[in-house]
N, CA, C and O of each residue as an XYZ file, in Angstrom:
384
protein
N      29.459    -75.310     24.571
C      28.558    -74.238     24.061
C      29.443    -73.046     23.859
O      30.419    -72.688     24.518
N      28.708    -72.338     22.463
C      29.991    -71.378     22.301
C      29.978    -70.048     22.545
O      28.851    -69.880     22.079
N      30.368    -68.732     22.964
C      30.018    -68.084     23.638
C      29.027    -67.476     22.328
O      28.899    -67.734     21.132
N      28.349    -66.402     23.434
C      27.523    -65.966     23.172
C      27.555    -64.444     23.386
O      27.768    -63.989     24.509
N      27.198    -63.086     21.554
C      27.527    -62.205     21.532
C      26.548    -61.526     22.002
O      25.468    -61.961     21.602
N      26.435    -60.194     23.025
C      25.361    -59.662     22.306
C      25.716    -57.752     22.790
O      26.645    -57.396     23.515
N      24.952    -57.066     22.309
C      24.943    -55.909     21.257
C      24.508    -54.806     21.486
O      25.222    -54.490     22.438
N      23.706    -53.785     21.276
C      22.233    -52.187     20.925
C      23.895    -52.108     19.926
O      25.121    -52.220     19.930
N      22.498    -51.786     19.080
C      22.621    -50.950     17.956
C      21.700    -49.738     17.568
O      20.495    -49.738     17.816
N      22.263    -48.848     17.028
C      21.312    -47.932     16.959
C      22.087    -47.196     15.007
O      23.228    -46.733     14.978
N      21.113    -47.266     13.542
C      21.148    -47.057     12.444
C      20.672    -45.843     11.690
O      19.443    -45.763     11.701
N      20.953    -45.398     11.389
C      21.345    -43.341     10.624
C      21.241    -44.090      9.289
O      21.670    -45.090      8.712
N      20.135    -42.656      9.067
C      20.332    -42.875      7.476
C      19.006    -42.519      7.613
O      18.260    -41.970      8.423
N      18.983    -43.192      6.184
C      16.950    -43.600      5.599
C      16.954    -44.575      5.532
O      17.684    -45.323      4.882
N      15.767    -44.866      6.490
C      15.831    -46.777      7.018
C      14.687    -46.386      7.892
O      14.525    -47.101      8.882
N      13.935    -45.479      7.735
C      12.463    -45.884      8.258
C      11.578    -45.746      5.999
O      11.772    -45.071      4.988
N      10.986    -46.504      6.305
C       9.861    -46.176      5.395
C      10.520    -47.383      3.809
O       9.913    -47.546      2.751
N      11.738    -47.948      4.167
C      12.166    -48.448      3.401
C      12.315    -50.298      3.894
O      13.268    -50.985      3.529
N      11.498    -50.675      4.512
C      11.214    -52.193      4.776
C      12.574    -52.373      5.779
O      12.733    -53.401      6.439
N      13.572    -51.195      5.809
C      14.449    -52.141      6.530
C      14.197    -52.814      7.648
O      14.898    -53.823      7.576
N      13.207    -52.840      9.279
C      12.789    -53.429      9.679
C      12.856    -55.220      9.043
O      13.606    -56.143      9.360
N      11.890    -55.155      8.196
C      11.780    -56.540      7.603
C      12.806    -56.742      7.463
O      13.361    -57.209      8.458
N      13.801    -56.507      6.035
C      15.292    -57.454      5.898
C      15.714    -57.828      7.300
O      15.973    -58.987      7.623
N      15.757    -57.052      7.912
C      17.203    -56.855      9.253
C      16.434    -58.643      9.853
O      16.938    -59.764      9.926
N      15.482    -58.274     10.070
C      14.635    -59.463     10.477
C      14.909    -60.377     10.024
O      15.382    -61.310     10.673
N      14.582    -60.430      8.026
C      15.234    -61.335      7.444
C      16.971    -61.894      7.523
O      17.530    -62.930      7.162
N      17.358    -60.852      8.067
C      18.499    -61.528      7.839
C      19.050    -62.325      8.778
O      19.730    -63.335      8.594
N      18.532    -61.528     10.392
C      19.398    -62.194     10.912
C      18.927    -64.132     10.867
O      19.618    -65.134     10.681
N      17.286    -63.909     11.165
C      16.727    -64.699     10.655
C      17.330    -66.385      9.912
O      17.094    -67.559     10.195
N      18.136    -65.733      8.932
C      18.749    -66.117      7.706
C      20.569    -66.551      8.586
O      21.264    -67.526      8.302
N      20.889    -65.490      9.612
C      22.164    -66.171     10.480
C      21.683    -67.424     11.596
O      22.161    -68.515     11.906
N      20.740    -66.808     11.919
C      20.824    -67.659     13.124
C      20.724    -66.822     14.561
O      20.539    -67.409     15.627
N      20.872    -65.351     14.455
C      21.260    -64.159     14.735
C      19.367    -63.676     15.750
O      18.298    -63.340     15.240
N      19.716    -63.857     17.162
C      18.438    -63.008     17.514
C      18.724    -62.125     18.603
O      19.704    -61.729     19.233
N      16.568    -61.861     18.559
C      17.017    -60.719     19.220
C      15.569    -59.223     18.362
O      14.570    -59.639     17.776
N      15.844    -57.655     18.519
C      14.848    -56.914     18.290
C      15.098    -56.160     17.442
O      16.185    -56.557     17.024
N      14.722    -55.022     16.697
C      14.756    -53.404     16.568
C      13.265    -52.857     16.318
O      12.243    -53.386     15.881
N      13.483    -51.967     16.640
C      12.018    -50.817     16.074
C      12.345    -49.474     15.909
O      13.380    -48.994     16.372
N      11.544    -48.860     15.291
C      11.899    -47.087     14.149
C      11.974    -46.327     15.570
O      11.055    -46.678     16.309
N      12.678    -45.555     16.023
C      12.763    -44.308     16.495
C      12.093    -42.505     15.921
O      12.169    -41.626     15.062
N      11.526    -42.889     17.067
C      11.168    -40.987     17.062
C      11.875    -40.469     15.417
O      11.357    -40.229     14.327
N      13.683    -40.455     16.074
C      14.663    -39.883     15.347
C      15.240    -40.172     14.103
O      16.362    -39.833     13.727
N      13.972    -41.154     13.172
C      14.361    -41.613     12.511
C      15.144    -42.903     11.783
O      15.058    -43.179     10.586
N      15.785    -43.497     12.604
C      16.663    -44.167     13.210
C      15.876    -45.363     13.419
O      14.662    -45.245     13.250
N      16.411    -46.676     13.811
C      16.162    -47.875     13.904
C      17.554    -48.559     15.084
O      18.722    -48.662     14.708
N      17.105    -48.921     16.397
C      17.597    -49.468     16.844
C      17.237    -50.458     17.191
O      16.159    -50.891     16.783
N      18.438    -51.540     18.535
C      17.565    -52.148     18.444
C      19.161    -53.357     19.100
O      20.346    -53.035     19.174
N      18.402    -54.925     19.513
C      20.167    -55.206     20.242
C      20.184    -57.006     19.322
O      19.380    -57.793     18.821
N      21.123    -56.924     19.479
C      21.322    -59.093     18.727
C      23.086    -59.216     19.128
O      24.181    -58.655     19.163
N      21.935    -60.991     19.489
C      22.781    -62.119     19.615
C      22.661    -63.060     18.749
O      21.923    -63.614     17.934
N      23.995    -63.017     19.394
C      24.733    -64.240     18.157
C      26.012    -65.187     18.632
O      26.773    -64.725     19.481
N      26.190    -66.176     18.224
C      27.687    -66.731     18.266
C      28.842    -65.111     17.561
O      28.569    -63.993     17.125
N      29.807    -65.699     17.750
C      30.664    -64.646     17.014
C      30.852    -63.899     15.687
O      30.928    -62.806     15.127
N      30.887    -65.951     15.501
C      31.062    -65.531     13.511
C      28.959    -64.487     13.194
O      28.660    -63.628     12.364
N      28.250    -65.027     14.073
C      27.325    -64.784     13.392
C      27.004    -63.523     13.534
O      26.646    -62.698     12.694
N      27.232    -63.404     15.159
C      27.862    -61.423     15.118
C      28.145    -61.125     14.593
O      27.359    -60.935     13.664
N      29.473    -60.688     14.385
C      30.546    -60.231     13.716
C      29.348    -59.900     12.178
O      29.297    -58.756     11.726
N      28.600    -60.890     11.628
C      28.671    -60.719     10.185
C      27.125    -60.439     10.348
O      26.583    -60.046      9.316
N      26.243    -60.584     11.565
C      24.874    -59.630     11.673
C      25.397    -57.899     11.426
O      24.609    -57.040     11.031
N      26.962    -57.602     11.766
C      27.799    -55.944     12.273
C      27.156    -55.616     10.467
O      26.142    -55.035     10.083
N      28.355    -56.336      9.652
C      29.027    -55.873      8.899
C      27.784    -56.084      8.205
O      27.793    -55.359      7.210
N      26.245    -57.043      8.314
C      25.018    -56.382      7.623
C      24.077    -54.867      8.175
O      23.185    -54.254      7.589
N      24.547    -54.689      9.161
C      23.636    -53.119      9.688
C      24.951    -52.248      9.441
O      24.627    -51.171      9.942
N      25.757    -52.156      9.140
C      26.842    -51.077      8.946
C      26.754    -51.172      7.226
O      26.302    -50.100      6.824
N      26.927    -51.738      6.535
C      26.900    -51.896      4.830
C      25.894    -51.832      4.274
O      25.611    -50.793      3.678
N      24.941    -53.025      4.285
C      23.987    -53.564      3.002
C      22.711    -52.517      3.850
O      22.504    -51.304      3.818
N      21.690    -54.237      4.944
C      20.625    -52.659      5.000
C      19.529    -53.663      4.135
O      19.625    -54.755      3.576
N      18.431    -52.657      4.350
C      17.474    -53.140      3.180
C      17.596    -52.234      1.613
O      17.969    -51.081      1.397
N      17.179    -53.158      0.819
C      17.311    -52.062     -0.695
C      17.277    -50.283     -1.437
O      17.869    -49.471     -2.148
N      16.061    -50.552     -0.576
C      16.264    -48.995     -0.609
C      16.553    -48.039     -0.164
O      16.410    -46.928     -0.676
N      17.455    -48.537      1.862
C      18.115    -48.052      2.265
C      18.957    -47.046      2.021
O      19.380    -47.114      0.867
N      19.601    -45.657      2.947
C      20.820    -45.037      2.582
C      21.452    -45.488      3.998
O      21.317    -44.638      4.878
N      22.196    -46.811      4.420
C      23.043    -46.079      5.753
C      24.101    -44.885      6.258
O      24.919    -44.518      5.415
N      24.130    -44.402      7.265
C      24.674    -42.927      7.509
C      26.020    -43.147      8.512
O      27.108    -42.604      8.704
N      25.434    -44.011      8.900
C      25.862    -44.146     10.469
C      25.496    -45.611     10.954
O      24.412    -45.966     10.491
N      26.074    -46.508     11.720
C      25.562    -47.458     12.360
C      26.581    -47.202     13.816
O      27.779    -46.950     13.686
N      25.949    -47.301     15.120
C      26.434    -47.483     16.426
C      26.874    -48.153     16.670
O      27.587    -48.589     15.766
N      26.954    -48.908     17.976
C      27.135    -50.176     18.532
C      28.007    -50.114     19.718
O      29.149    -49.721     19.959
N      26.571    -50.906     20.671
C      27.106    -50.379     22.445
C      28.400    -51.270     22.630
O      29.052    -51.908     21.804
N      28.539    -51.112     23.884
C      29.856    -52.261     23.952
C      28.984    -53.568     23.645
O      27.763    -53.719     23.692
N      30.342    -54.760     23.206
C      29.885    -55.983     23.346
C      29.217    -56.772     24.538
O      28.873    -55.754     25.138
N      28.818    -57.676     25.257
C      29.072    -58.326     26.112
C      28.816    -59.649     25.780
O      28.223    -60.044     24.776
N      29.507    -60.605     27.072
C      29.552    -62.056     26.732
C      28.250    -61.884     27.626
O      27.903    -61.037     28.448
N      27.467    -63.456     26.940
C      25.909    -63.952     27.852
C      26.785    -65.706     27.769
O      27.777    -66.168     27.204
N      25.935    -66.107     28.500
C      26.116    -67.501     29.557
C      24.872    -67.791     28.070
O      25.333    -67.815     26.929
N      23.783    -67.930     28.242
C      22.557    -68.310     27.178
C      22.110    -67.097     26.314
O      22.630    -65.987     26.434
N      21.209    -67.351     25.521
C      20.823    -66.354     24.756
C      19.362    -65.494     25.493
O      18.999    -66.206     26.430
N      18.759    -64.679     25.422
C      18.179    -64.218     26.221
C      17.185    -64.084     25.491
O      16.229    -63.667     26.145
N      16.844    -64.325     23.882
C      15.947    -63.760     23.312
C      15.285    -64.930     22.292
O      15.819    -64.589     21.237
N      14.380    -66.201     21.926
C      14.742    -66.596     21.103
C      13.883    -66.819     19.824
O      13.311    -67.738     19.238
N      14.059    -65.751     19.733
C      14.241    -65.297     18.202
C      14.448    -64.119     17.442
O      15.116    -63.612     18.344
N      14.455    -63.257     16.580
C      14.351    -61.647     16.451
C      13.012    -61.618     15.506
O      12.523    -62.170     14.520
N      12.714    -60.440     16.630
C      11.449    -59.542     16.649
C      11.449    -58.087     16.014
O      12.440    -57.367     16.131
N      10.315    -57.677     15.343
C       9.785    -56.306     15.099
C       9.103    -55.816     16.565
O       8.169    -56.391     17.122
N       9.745    -54.708     17.010
C       8.889    -54.096     17.906
C       8.315    -52.627     18.042
O       9.064    -51.655     18.146
N       7.231    -52.552     18.036
C       6.157    -51.546     17.783
C       6.718    -50.203     18.916
O       6.074    -49.158     19.000
């Protein structure tokens, strides 16, 4: 079984009201990354990602550089990377 990496993230900029969570879910599903994301009261989007080293890195880059077409990413903060024995989420979802 390949390593599974996990970390928390928070995206700052124009990321609410621009379908950021929907695009994040779509990107995660296309990569096979699991976890969740949600809007915060501070106009950011935060969440957690889990994936193999390759898909994990691709998702991190997407969260830093791409986002949804109408978004503007000013900064993405990542928590420490953790190694997991197995996935803790069954898919990627939007939390409310």
